[in-house]
C-alpha positions in Angstrom: -0.5 -8.1 15.4 0.2 -5.2 13.2 -2.8 -5.2 10.6 -2.6 -2.5 9.5 -4.3 -4.5 7.5 -0.8 -0.8 5.3 -0.6 -2.4 9.2 -1.6 -2.4 7.0 -1.9 -4.8 8.9 -5.5 -4.8 8.6 -6.5 -5.7 12.8 -9.5 -7.8 13.9 -11.6 -5.9 16.5 -12.4 -7.6 19.8 -15.8 -9.1 20.2 -18.1 -7.9 23.0 -18.4 -9.9 26.2 -21.3 -12.4 26.1 -23.1 -12.1 29.4 -23.5 -15.2 31.6 -26.6 -16.4 33.3 -26.4 -16.3 37.1 -27.1 -19.4 39.3 -29.6 -18.1 41.8 -32.7 -15.9 42.0 -33.0 -15.9 45.8 -31.4 -12.9 47.6 -27.6 -13.4 47.3 -24.9 -11.4 49.0 -22.8 -10.2 46.2 -19.1 -10.7 46.6 -16.4 -8.4 45.1 -15.5 -9.7 41.7 -12.0 -9.8 40.3 -11.7 -7.6 37.2 -9.0 -8.1 34.7 -6.6 -5.2 34.4 -5.1 -6.5 31.1 -6.2 -4.5 28.1 -6.3 -6.5 24.9 -3.9 -5.1 22.3 -5.7 -3.4 19.3 -3.6 -5.5 16.8 -4.7 -9.0 18.1 -7.4 -8.7 20.7 -8.7 -11.8 22.4 -12.4 -12.7 22.1 -14.0 -13.1 25.5 -15.7 -16.3 26.4 -19.4 -16.5 25.7 -21.2 -18.0 28.7 -23.9 -20.6 28.3 -27.2 -19.8 30.0 -27.7 -21.7 33.2 -30.0 -24.6 33.0 -33.5 -23.3 33.7 -35.4 -24.8 36.6 -39.2 -24.6 37.3 -40.5 -21.5 39.0 -40.7 -21.6 42.8 -44.0 -23.0 43.9 -46.1 -21.8 46.8 -46.2 -24.4 49.6 -49.5 -26.2 49.6 -50.3 -25.0 53.1 -49.0 -22.0 55.1 -51.4 -22.1 58.0 -52.0 -24.5 60.9 -54.8 -26.5 59.2 -52.6 -27.7 56.4 -49.3 -28.2 58.2 -49.3 -31.9 57.7 -49.7 -31.7 53.9 -47.1 -29.1 53.0 -44.0 -31.3 52.9 -40.7 -29.5 52.0 -40.8 -26.1 50.2 -39.3 -26.5 46.7 -36.1 -24.5 46.2 -36.8 -21.1 44.6 -36.4 -21.0 40.8 -33.0 -20.0 39.5 -33.1 -16.6 37.8 -30.5 -15.7 35.1 -28.3 -12.7 35.7 -29.7 -10.4 33.0 -26.6 -8.3 33.1 -26.7 -7.8 29.4 -30.2 -6.3 29.7 -29.0 -4.2 32.6 -26.0 -2.9 30.7 -28.4 -1.6 28.0 -30.0 0.6 30.7 -26.7 2.6 31.1 -25.8 5.4 28.8 -23.1 5.0 26.1 -20.5 7.7 26.3 -19.0 9.1 23.1 -15.5 9.8 24.5 -13.1 8.2 26.9 -13.0 11.4 28.9 -16.7 11.1 29.7 -16.2 7.5 30.8 -13.4 8.5 33.2 -15.6 11.4 34.6 -18.4 8.9 35.2 -16.1 6.6 37.1 -14.8 9.5 39.2 -18.4 10.3 40.1 -19.1 6.8 41.2 -15.9 6.7 43.4 -17.1 9.9 45.1 -20.8 9.0 45.3 -22.3 7.5 48.4 -24.8 5.2 46.7 -24.4 1.5 45.8 -22.0 0.8 43.0 -23.7 -1.5 40.3 -21.6 -4.2 38.8 -23.6 -3.9 35.6 -22.6 -0.2 35.3 -19.0 -1.1 36.0 -19.0 -3.7 33.2 -20.8 -1.3 30.9 -18.2 1.5 31.6 -15.4 -1.0 31.1 -16.8 -2.1 27.7 -17.5 1.5 26.7 -14.0 2.6 27.6 -12.1 -0.1 25.7 -14.4 0.1 22.7 -13.5 3.8 22.4 -9.9 3.2 23.3 -9.5 0.6 20.6 -11.2 2.8 18.1 -8.8 5.6 19.0 -5.8 3.2 18.6 -7.1 2.0 15.2 -7.8 5.5 13.9 -4.3 6.6 15.1 -2.7 3.6 13.3 -4.8 4.2 10.1 -3.9 7.9 10.0 -0.2 7.0 10.4 -0.4 4.5 7.5 -2.5 6.8 5.3 0.1 9.6 5.7 2.7 7.2 4.3 4.3 6.0 7.5 6.2 2.7 7.7 4.2 0.2 9.7 7.5 -0.9 11.4 8.0 2.6 12.7 4.5 3.0 14.1 4.3 4.0 17.8 1.0 3.3 19.6 -0.8 5.9 21.5 0.7 6.5 25.0 -1.4 4.5 27.5 -2.1 7.6 29.7 -5.9 7.2 29.6 -5.8 3.5 30.1 -3.5 3.8 33.2 -5.9 6.4 34.6 -8.9 4.1 33.8 -7.2 1.1 35.6 -6.4 3.3 38.6 -9.9 4.6 38.9 -11.4 1.1 38.4 -9.2 -0.2 41.1 -10.5 2.4 43.5 -14.0 1.7 42.4 -13.6 -2.0 43.0 -12.1 -1.3 46.4 -15.2 0.8 47.3 -17.5 -1.9 45.9 -15.6 -4.6 47.9 -16.1 -2.5 51.0 -19.8 -2.2 50.2 -20.0 -5.9 49.7 -18.4 -6.5 53.1 -20.9 -4.1 54.7 -23.7 -5.8 52.8 -22.4 -9.2 54.0 -22.4 -8.0 57.5 -25.9 -6.6 57.1 -27.1 -9.9 55.6 -25.7 -11.7 58.6 -27.3 -9.3 61.0 -30.6 -9.8 59.2 -30.2 -13.5 59.6 -29.5 -13.2 63.3 -32.6 -11.0 63.7 -34.8 -13.4 61.9 -33.4 -16.3 64.0 -34.3 -14.3 67.1 -37.8 -13.8 65.8 -38.2 -17.6 65.3 -36.8 -18.2 68.8 -39.3 -15.8 70.2 -42.2 -17.4 68.4 -41.1 -20.8 69.8 -40.9 -19.2 73.3 -44.5 -18.1 72.9 -45.5 -21.6 72.0 -44.1 -22.8 75.3 -47.1 -21.2 77.1 -50.0 -22.4 75.1 -52.5 -21.3 77.7 -51.5 -17.7 77.3 -51.2 -17.9 73.6 -54.2 -15.6 72.9 -52.6 -12.7 74.7 -49.5 -13.0 72.7 -51.3 -12.6 69.4 -50.5 -8.9 69.2 -46.8 -9.6 69.8 -47.0 -12.4 67.2 -48.3 -10.1 64.6 -45.5 -7.6 65.5 -43.0 -10.3 65.1 -44.4 -11.1 61.6 -44.2 -7.5 60.7 -40.6 -7.3 61.9 -39.9 -10.4 59.8 -41.3 -8.8 56.7 -39.4 -5.6 57.4 -36.1 -7.4 57.6 -34.8 -7.8 54.1 -32.3 -10.2 52.6 -30.2 -12.8 54.4 -27.3 -14.9 53.1 -28.5 -16.9 50.2 -27.1 -20.2 51.5 -29.2 -19.8 54.7 -32.4 -18.4 53.2 -34.3 -21.6 52.5 -33.6 -23.3 55.8 -34.4 -20.1 57.7 -37.7 -19.7 55.8 -38.7 -23.3 56.5 -38.0 -22.8 60.2 -40.0 -19.6 60.2 -43.0 -21.2 58.4 -42.9 -24.1 60.8 -43.0 -21.8 63.8 -45.8 -19.8 62.3 -47.8 -22.9 61.5 -47.4 -24.2 65.0 -48.4 -20.8 66.4 -51.6 -20.9 64.4 -52.3 -24.5 65.4 -51.9 -23.5 69.0 -53.7 -20.2 68.8 -57.2 -20.2 70.1 -58.4 -17.0 68.5 -61.9 -16.3 67.5 -63.1 -16.7 63.9 -63.2 -13.0 63.3 -59.4 -12.6 63.8 -58.6 -15.6 61.6 -61.1 -14.6 58.9 -59.6 -11.1 58.8 -56.0 -12.5 58.4 -57.1 -14.9 55.7 -59.0 -12.1 53.9 -56.0 -9.7 53.9 -53.7 -12.5 52.8 -56.0 -13.4 50.0 -56.2 -9.8 48.8 -52.4 -9.5 48.8 -51.9 -12.8 46.9 -54.7 -11.9 44.4 -52.8 -8.6 43.7 -49.6 -10.7 43.2 -51.5 -12.9 40.7 -52.7 -9.9 38.8 -49.1 -8.6 38.6 -47.8 -12.0 37.5 -50.5 -12.2 34.8 -49.6 -8.6 33.7 -46.0 -9.8 33.1 -47.2 -11.7 30.0 -47.4 -8.3 28.3 -43.8 -7.4 29.1 -41.8 -7.4 25.8 -38.5 -8.1 27.5 -38.5 -11.8 28.4 -35.5 -11.5 30.8 -37.1 -8.5 32.6 -40.4 -10.4 33.0 -38.6 -13.5 34.4 -36.6 -11.4 36.9 -39.7 -9.6 38.1 -41.5 -13.0 38.5 -38.8 -14.1 40.9 -39.5 -11.0 43.0 -43.2 -11.9 43.0 -42.4 -15.4 44.1 -40.4 -14.0 47.0 -43.3 -11.7 48.0 -45.8 -14.6 47.6 -43.8 -16.7 50.0 -43.7 -14.0 52.7 -47.5 -13.5 52.8 -49.4 -15.6 55.3 -52.0 -18.3 54.5 -55.5 -17.9 53.2 -58.5 -20.0 54.2 -58.3 -23.6 53.2 -61.0 -23.4 50.5 -59.1 -20.7 48.6 -55.5 -22.0 49.0 -55.4 -24.3 45.9 -57.3 -21.8 43.8 -55.0 -18.8 44.5 -51.9 -20.9 44.2 -52.9 -22.4 40.9 -53.7 -19.0 39.5 -50.3 -17.7 40.5 -48.6 -20.9 39.2 -50.5 -20.6 35.9 -49.3 -17.0 35.4 -45.7 -18.2 36.3 -45.9 -21.0 33.8 -46.6 -18.5 31.0 -43.5 -16.5 31.9 -41.4 -19.6 32.4 -42.4 -21.0 29.0 -41.5 -17.7 27.3 -38.2 -17.8 29.2 -37.5 -21.3 28.1 -38.3 -20.5 24.5 -36.1 -17.5 24.6 -33.1 -19.6 25.5 -34.0 -22.3 23.1 -34.1 -19.7 20.3 -30.9 -18.2 21.6 -29.2 -21.6 21.4 -30.5 -22.0 17.9 -29.2 -18.6 16.9 -25.8 -19.4 18.4 -25.7 -22.7 16.5 -26.5 -20.8 13.3 -23.8 -18.2 14.1 -21.3 -21.0 14.7 -22.1 -22.4 11.2 -21.8 -18.9 9.6 -18.5 -18.2 11.4 -17.1 -21.6 10.4 -17.9 -20.8 6.8 -16.1 -17.5 7.2 -13.0 -19.2 8.6 -13.0 -21.7 5.8 -13.2 -18.9 3.3 -10.3 -17.0 4.8 -8.2 -20.2 5.2 -9.0 -21.1 1.5 -7.2 -18.1 0.0 -4.2 -19.1 -2.0 -1.6 -16.8 -0.5 1.3 -18.4 -2.5 -0.4 -17.2 -5.7 -0.4 -13.5 -4.7 2.4 -11.8 -6.7 1.4 -8.1 -6.9 0.1 -5.3 -4.6 -3.2 -5.5 -6.4 -3.5 -9.2 -5.6 -2.8 -8.7 -1.9 -5.0 -5.7 -1.6 -7.9 -7.5 -3.3 -7.7 -10.4 -0.8 -7.3 -7.8 2.0 -10.5 -6.1 1.0 -12.3 -9.4 1.0 -11.0 -10.3 4.5 -12.0 -6.8 5.9 -15.5 -7.4 4.5 -15.5 -10.9 6.2 -14.4 -9.2 9.4 -17.3 -6.8 9.2 -19.6 -9.7 8.5 -18.2 -11.6 11.5 -18.9 -8.6 13.8 -22.5 -8.5 12.6 -23.0 -12.1 13.8 -23.9 -12.9 17.4 -22.2 -15.3 19.7 -21.6 -19.0 19.0 -22.3 -21.6 21.7 -20.2 -21.0 24.8 -18.1 -24.2 24.3 -17.1 -23.3 20.8 -17.2 -19.5 20.9 -13.6 -18.9 21.9 -12.3 -21.7 19.7 -14.0 -20.4 16.6 -12.8 -16.9 17.2 -9.2 -18.0 17.8 -9.5 -20.0 14.5 -10.7 -16.8 12.7 -8.1 -14.6 14.3 -5.3 -17.1 13.4 -6.4 -17.1 9.8 -6.5 -13.3 9.6 -3.2 -13.0 11.5 -1.6 -15.4 9.0 -2.8 -13.4 6.0 -1.8 -10.0 7.4 1.5 -11.4 8.6 2.2 -12.8 5.1 1.1 -9.5 3.5 3.4 -7.6 5.8 6.3 -9.8 4.9 5.5 -9.4 1.2 5.3 -5.6 1.5 8.5 -5.5 3.5 10.3 -7.5 0.8 8.8 -5.3 -2.0 9.6 -2.2 0.0 13.3 -3.3 0.3 13.3 -3.9 -3.5 11.7 -0.5 -4.1 14.2 1.2 -1.9 17.1 -0.6 -3.7 15.6 0.4 -7.1 15.4 4.0 -5.8 19.1 3.9 -4.9 20.0 2.6 -8.4 17.9 5.2 -10.2 19.3 8.0 -8.1 22.8 6.9 -9.2 21.6 7.1 -12.8 20.2 10.5 -12.2 23.5 11.7 -10.8 25.3 10.3 -13.9 22.8 11.9 -16.3 23.2 15.3 -14.5 27.0 15.0 -14.9 26.6 14.3 -18.7 24.0 16.9 -19.6 26.6 19.7 -20.1 28.8 17.6 -22.3 29.4 18.7 -25.9 30.9 15.4 -27.0 27.7 14.6 -28.8 28.3 11.1 -30.1 30.0 9.6 -27.1 27.5 11.3 -24.6 24.5 10.3 -26.7 25.6 6.7 -26.5 26.2 7.0 -22.7 22.8 8.6 -22.0 21.1 6.0 -24.2 22.8 3.3 -22.1 21.5 5.1 -19.0 18.0 5.1 -20.4 18.1 1.4 -21.2 19.4 0.7 -17.7 16.6 2.8 -16.2 14.0 0.7 -18.0 15.5 -2.5 -16.7 15.3 -1.3 -13.1 12.0 -1.9 -11.5 9.6 0.6 -9.8 10.5 2.8 -6.8 8.4 3.9 -3.8 5.4 5.9 -5.1 6.2 9.0 -3.1 9.6 9.3 -4.7 8.7 8.0 -8.2 7.7 11.4 -9.8 10.6 13.3 -8.3 13.4 10.9 -9.4 11.8 10.5 -12.9 11.5 14.2 -13.4 15.2 14.7 -12.4 16.4 12.0 -14.8 14.2 13.1 -17.6 15.2 16.7 -17.2 18.9 15.9 -17.4 18.4 13.8 -20.5 16.2 16.4 -22.1 18.8 19.1 -21.3 21.5 17.2 -23.2 19.4 16.3 -26.2 18.1 19.9 -26.5 21.6 21.2 -26.5 22.6 18.6 -29.0 19.7 19.4 -31.2 20.6 23.1 -31.1 24.2 22.4 -31.9 23.4 20.0 -34.7 21.1 22.6 -36.2 24.0 25.1 -36.3 26.4 22.5 -37.7 24.0 21.4 -40.4 23.6 25.0 -41.5 27.4 25.3 -41.8 27.6 22.1 -43.8 24.9 23.2 -46.2 26.8 26.5 -46.7 30.0 24.4 -47.4 28.1 22.3 -49.9 27.1 25.4 -51.8 30.8 26.6 -51.8 32.0 23.3 -53.2 29.2 23.2 -55.8 30.4 26.7 -56.9 33.9 25.3 -57.4 32.6 22.4 -59.4 30.5 24.9 -61.5 33.6 27.1 -62.1 35.6 24.1 -63.3 32.8 22.9 -65.5 32.8 26.4 -67.2 36.5 26.0 -68.3 37.0 24.8 -71.9 40.7 23.8 -72.4 40.5 24.4 -76.1 39.3 28.0 -75.9 41.0 29.0 -72.7 43.7 31.6 -73.0 47.0 30.7 -71.4 47.9 27.9 -69.0 44.9 26.7 -66.9 47.1 24.8 -64.4 47.1 27.8 -61.9 43.3 27.8 -62.0 43.2 24.1 -61.3 45.6 24.4 -58.4 43.6 27.4 -57.1 40.4 25.3 -57.4 42.1 22.4 -55.4 43.3 24.8 -52.7 39.8 26.4 -52.4 38.2 22.9 -52.3 40.6 21.8 -49.5 39.9 25.0 -47.5 36.1 24.4 -47.5 34.9 22.4 -44.4 32.6 19.4 -44.2 29.4 19.0 -46.2 26.2 17.0 -45.2 27.1 13.3 -45.1 24.5 12.3 -47.6 25.9 14.8 -50.2 29.6 14.1 -49.5 30.2 11.4 -52.1 28.1 13.0 -54.8 29.8 16.4 -54.7 33.3 14.8 -54.5 32.7 12.7 -57.6 31.5 15.8 -59.5 34.7 17.6 -58.5 37.0 14.7 -59.4 35.2 14.3 -62.8 35.9 18.0 -63.7 39.5 17.8 -62.5 40.1 14.6 -64.4 38.6 16.2 -67.5 40.8 19.3 -67.4 44.0 17.5 -66.4 43.3 14.9 -69.1 43.1 17.6 -71.6 46.5 18.8 -70.5 47.9 15.3 -70.9 48.8 14.8 -67.2 48.3 11.4 -65.5 46.1 10.8 -62.6 49.1 9.8 -60.6 50.7 13.2 -61.1 47.5 14.9 -60.1 47.3 12.9 -56.9 50.9 13.7 -56.1 50.2 17.4 -56.8 47.0 17.3 -54.7 49.0 15.6 -51.9 51.6 18.4 -52.0 48.9 21.0 -51.8 47.0 19.3 -49.1 50.0 18.9 -46.8 51.1 22.4 -45.7 54.0 21.3 -43.5 56.1 18.2 -43.0 54.1 15.9 -40.7 55.9 13.0 -39.0 52.8 10.9 -38.5 51.9 11.1 -42.2 55.4 10.1 -43.1 55.3 7.1 -40.8 52.0 6.0 -42.2 53.4 6.3 -45.8 56.5 4.3 -44.8 54.4 1.5 -43.3 52.3 1.4 -46.5 55.5 1.3 -48.6 56.9 -1.6 -46.6 53.6 -3.5 -47.0 53.5 -2.9 -50.8 57.1 -4.0 -51.1 56.4 -7.3 -49.2 53.3 -7.9 -51.3 55.2 -7.4 -54.6 57.9 -9.9 -53.5 55.2 -12.4 -52.6 53.5 -12.1 -56.0 56.8 -12.2 -57.9 57.7 -15.5 -56.0 54.3 -16.9 -57.0 54.8 -15.8 -60.6 58.2 -17.6 -60.8 56.6 -20.8 -59.5 53.7 -20.5 -61.9 56.0 -19.9 -64.9 57.7 -23.2 -64.2 54.7 -25.4 -63.5 51.7 -24.0 -65.4 51.3 -24.6 -69.2 47.5 -24.8 -69.5 45.2 -22.1 -70.8 43.8 -21.4 -67.4 47.3 -21.2 -66.0 48.2 -18.6 -68.6 45.1 -16.4 -67.5 46.2 -16.6 -63.9 49.7 -15.5 -64.8 48.3 -12.5 -66.7 46.1 -11.5 -63.8 49.0 -11.8 -61.3 51.2 -9.7 -63.6 48.6 -7.0 -63.8 48.3 -6.9 -60.0 52.1 -6.7 -59.7 52.2 -3.8 -62.1 49.5 -2.0 -60.2 51.3 -2.6 -56.9 54.5 -1.2 -58.3 52.7 1.9 -59.6 51.2 2.5 -56.1 54.6 1.9 -54.6 56.2 4.5 -56.9 53.4 7.0 -56.0 54.1 6.4 -52.3 57.8 7.0 -52.8 57.1 10.3 -54.6 54.8 11.4 -51.7 57.6 10.6 -49.2 60.1 12.5 -51.3 57.6 15.5 -51.4 57.5 15.4 -47.5 61.3 15.2 -47.3 61.6 18.3 -49.6 59.4 20.3 -47.2 61.7 19.5 -44.3 
């Protein structure tokens, strides 16, 4: 999986291998093991199986008799106690390298060295390498995401070092397999040598009369037996029984003097006493597994030492057995405590799984929601790693359950982010289109139309959602800059236009003031030229501020009406005169408009006149009379307006 947990995807690290307990403590010819070459992927690593400790058996007991006098009472020798393979403890003895290069160099050294290749060190190197390798992969992935990379575009580290590691490990396993083959041959040779020693002792027993003179050879055979080391494990017990039987028979047959026998018994007692002291000292060893392993070695040595005098046999064996019981009890308690811890770990891990599975993913609607749950799951992963193993039968299942829950979350998170990313990219595309339009409009001087267009763009911008964070500032700055450029230009232009309108207002106010100063009764000569000049000047002045337009115009009309009224001219005549002055040249469009107005007024007059004829015939009431008067006034007004239109049309025709 890509967890980055970006990948995301937020990934669950692989748990360390839980070391198994081996099945035998007797010397065993180690066979080459098969080592997995598959490296777990960093995104969804598999948790290795946790092995249950092998069932503990009682420590190997010393046979009740190992010399001729007690041969009948011995019975069969109990099988040696099974010792666990404390490979976990052994791994801790090996150094932890800080880089994968150091691990590879150590493997190269082992492939070139002549000494024995330890399985424990191989496992330690493998665990060391993959821990560092996964760490490198996670750091590489995290760096890619932190730098803004798309999780889908992520390319894992090239597996160069892993390929070299697998190649070197294959060579190392091949060398170790060769060593095992040689060791197996050596074990078989040792077995044959010991069989030959037993056969020779049996041959000595065939001449009981000469048994005394063979004592020296017998002691040499015993020394040879002790000098020969391990044999195949499956043959060790039976071989040892045959040897003990031959030795006991030799002692039963041997007619030595008491001095020789007493000397042997004394030396054997000293050796076994020393072993008892060493066994008792093991109670002080803090490492339970180390103490148990060393006890098995002491049992092997105890078995190989000859008998002691009959009176001391039970005492020395009970002392050794009591010391063994202390170690065995500690060993049993250790595994009972470990099982208890594993059960507690299982409970804690089950609760973690339930917590992860209990998150309501359907209710997560925002980045903040997903990231909040992501932080919680990462914290739970850290807590998971701090816990030890669960019982072997449940360990893999509980991890797979946890991994499935985490994978489900990060997969859903990845889908959400992918969907949101597509939406963000689409929003970016839409906003870039708005930016392009705004940049096209920013130079426009059609202030009203462009203002409306840009305001529409701004409204649309607000309706579009967010864009990817790394593009957000840039696209906004471009859009805002284009809008600001237009409005700044508009503001500057409006400032100039407003100044001009204020100046025009002052000019028109001056015209009004000039008209107000004219007194028709005291004025010399005809004032009509002054009035026409005032009208022309008024028409020549441009626009004034909108809020002052109506006020200044009413003031001008009031003065003109006052002066023309004093001259006895009608308002209609003044309007026609103003029309003539305002229209410099014949204008076809103005004439068409006046003609359309004339036709409209003509039709309205006809309609009212028809209504008046009908009312004259039917209405005799007081209210009917009022309605007739109102209609007559409207008809007279329409006729006056029609007459004014006709005069304006005639004025245009005269200019042509």
